[in-house]
C-alpha positions as CSV (number, residue, x, y, z in Angstrom):
1,M,13.7,2.0,4.7
2,K,11.0,4.6,4.0
3,F,7.5,4.6,2.7
4,S,6.9,7.3,0.1
5,S,4.4,10.1,0.5
6,Q,2.5,8.6,-2.5
7,E,2.0,5.4,-0.5
8,E,1.0,7.2,2.7
9,F,-1.4,9.6,1.1
10,G,-2.8,6.9,-1.2
11,L,-3.8,4.8,1.9
12,R,-5.1,7.9,3.7
13,F,-7.3,8.7,0.6
14,L,-8.7,5.2,0.6
15,L,-9.5,5.4,4.3
16,R,-11.3,8.7,3.7
17,I,-13.3,7.2,0.8
18,A,-14.2,4.1,2.8
19,K,-15.6,6.2,5.6
20,A,-17.7,8.3,3.2
21,P,-20.8,6.4,2.2
22,N,-21.7,8.9,-0.5
23,G,-18.1,9.1,-1.9
24,L,-15.8,12.1,-2.0
25,T,-14.6,14.5,-4.7
26,I,-11.0,15.4,-5.5
27,P,-11.4,18.9,-3.9
28,E,-12.9,17.4,-0.8
29,I,-10.1,14.9,-0.4
30,S,-7.5,17.6,-1.2
31,E,-8.9,19.8,1.6
32,M,-9.3,17.0,4.2
33,E,-5.7,15.8,3.7
34,G,-4.1,19.2,3.2
35,V,-2.6,18.3,-0.3
36,S,-2.9,20.0,-3.7
37,V,-5.8,19.1,-6.0
38,A,-3.2,18.0,-8.5
39,L,-1.6,15.5,-6.1
40,A,-5.0,14.2,-5.0
41,G,-6.0,13.7,-8.6
42,K,-2.8,11.9,-9.5
43,L,-3.1,9.4,-6.6
44,L,-6.8,8.9,-7.1
45,R,-6.1,8.0,-10.7
46,L,-3.6,5.4,-9.6
47,L,-6.1,4.0,-7.1
48,R,-8.8,3.9,-9.8
49,L,-6.5,2.2,-12.4
50,G,-5.5,-0.3,-9.7
51,G,-9.2,-1.2,-9.3
52,F,-9.6,0.0,-5.7
53,I,-12.0,2.9,-6.4
54,E,-14.4,4.0,-9.1
55,S,-15.4,7.4,-10.2
56,S,-18.6,8.9,-11.4
57,R,-19.3,12.3,-13.0
58,G,-22.0,14.8,-12.4
59,Q,-23.5,16.7,-9.4
60,T,-23.4,13.6,-7.3
61,G,-20.1,12.4,-8.7
62,G,-16.9,11.5,-6.9
63,Y,-14.9,8.5,-5.8
64,K,-16.2,5.4,-4.0
65,L,-14.7,2.1,-3.2
66,S,-15.0,-0.4,-6.1
67,R,-15.6,-3.3,-3.7
68,P,-16.1,-3.7,0.0
69,A,-13.3,-2.6,2.3
70,D,-12.8,-6.2,3.5
71,E,-11.8,-7.2,0.0
72,I,-9.1,-4.6,-0.5
73,I,-5.8,-6.0,0.5
74,I,-3.3,-3.3,1.7
75,G,-0.3,-5.1,0.2
76,N,-2.0,-4.8,-3.2
77,V,-2.7,-1.1,-2.7
78,L,1.0,-0.4,-1.7
79,A,2.2,-2.4,-4.7
80,V,0.1,-0.2,-7.1
81,L,1.2,3.0,-5.3
82,G,4.9,2.4,-5.1
83,G,6.0,-1.2,-5.8
84,K,7.8,-3.5,-3.4
85,L,11.0,-3.1,-1.4
86,F,12.6,-6.1,-3.1
87,E,11.4,-7.3,-6.5
88,A,12.8,-9.7,-9.1
89,G,14.9,-7.2,-11.0
90,F,16.3,-5.6,-7.8
91,C,19.9,-6.9,-8.2
92,D,20.0,-5.9,-11.9
93,D,18.9,-2.4,-11.0
94,H,21.7,-2.1,-8.4
95,A,24.6,-3.6,-10.3
96,G,26.7,-0.5,-10.2
97,A,28.8,0.2,-13.3
98,E,28.8,-3.5,-14.2
99,L,26.2,-5.3,-16.3
100,I,25.6,-7.7,-13.4
101,C,26.1,-7.3,-9.6
102,T,29.5,-8.5,-8.4
103,H,27.7,-10.4,-5.6
104,T,25.3,-12.3,-7.9
105,I,26.6,-15.8,-7.0
106,D,26.6,-15.4,-3.2
107,C,24.8,-12.4,-1.7
108,S,24.0,-12.1,2.0
109,I,22.2,-8.8,1.5
110,R,19.8,-10.3,-1.0
111,S,18.9,-12.9,1.6
112,L,18.1,-10.1,4.0
113,W,16.0,-8.1,1.6
114,R,14.1,-11.2,0.4
115,T,13.3,-12.1,4.0
116,V,12.1,-8.6,4.9
117,Q,10.0,-8.5,1.8
118,N,8.5,-11.9,2.7
119,L,7.6,-10.6,6.2
120,L,6.1,-7.5,4.7
121,D,4.1,-9.5,2.2
122,S,2.8,-11.8,4.9
123,V,1.5,-8.9,7.1
124,L,0.3,-6.7,4.3
125,G,-1.3,-9.6,2.5
126,K,-3.4,-10.4,5.5
127,T,-4.4,-6.8,6.2
128,T,-7.5,-5.3,4.5
129,L,-8.7,-1.7,4.3
130,Q,-11.5,-2.8,6.7
131,D,-8.8,-3.7,9.3
132,L,-7.5,-0.1,9.1
133,L,-10.9,1.4,9.7
134,G,-10.7,0.8,13.5
135,S,-9.1,3.0,16.1
136,E,-5.3,3.2,16.3
137,N,-5.3,0.8,19.3
138,E,-7.5,-1.7,17.6
139,V,-5.3,-1.7,14.5
140,K,-2.2,-2.0,16.8
141,V,-3.7,-5.2,18.4
142,F,-4.6,-6.6,15.0
143,V,-1.1,-6.0,13.6
144,N,0.6,-7.4,16.7
145,N,-1.5,-10.6,16.4
146,L,-0.4,-10.9,12.8
147,I,3.2,-10.4,13.7
148,T,3.0,-13.0,16.5
149,E,1.5,-15.5,14.0
150,D,4.3,-14.8,11.5
151,E,7.0,-15.3,14.2
152,V,5.6,-18.7,15.0
153,T,5.7,-19.5,11.2
154,I,9.2,-18.3,10.8
155,K,10.6,-20.1,13.8
156,N,9.2,-23.5,12.6
């Protein structure tokens, strides 16, 4: 399982914008992250359409968060940038040459993907952009605490 560069850079752009009180322009973000202006523009458009950032034109224009960082849920951001690992139409999309998957009635793989997606949703649904603004060690502790809480929930 891999996260796409679109998801990675989209999150990185959001973090950059969150740390810039006066906002950032496309060329500034492009330079800071070492990506093309075109890629930066494309991802910023997705983030704007998703409601996470807003743009303003003019000399003082650029991109700013549309709401406080503690109100931006990382799971929602990733869904806008790339979708989910396992979604409702997953089995239909992977039916092979048939109209429906040959394992539709009893699928152990579907159970695995659904469980993994539920765990991801649980962690990412509790993580905000504000949580990612800390140091790497602070975020590691935060995420480990979330995982520990989820393990208790899963075992019960």
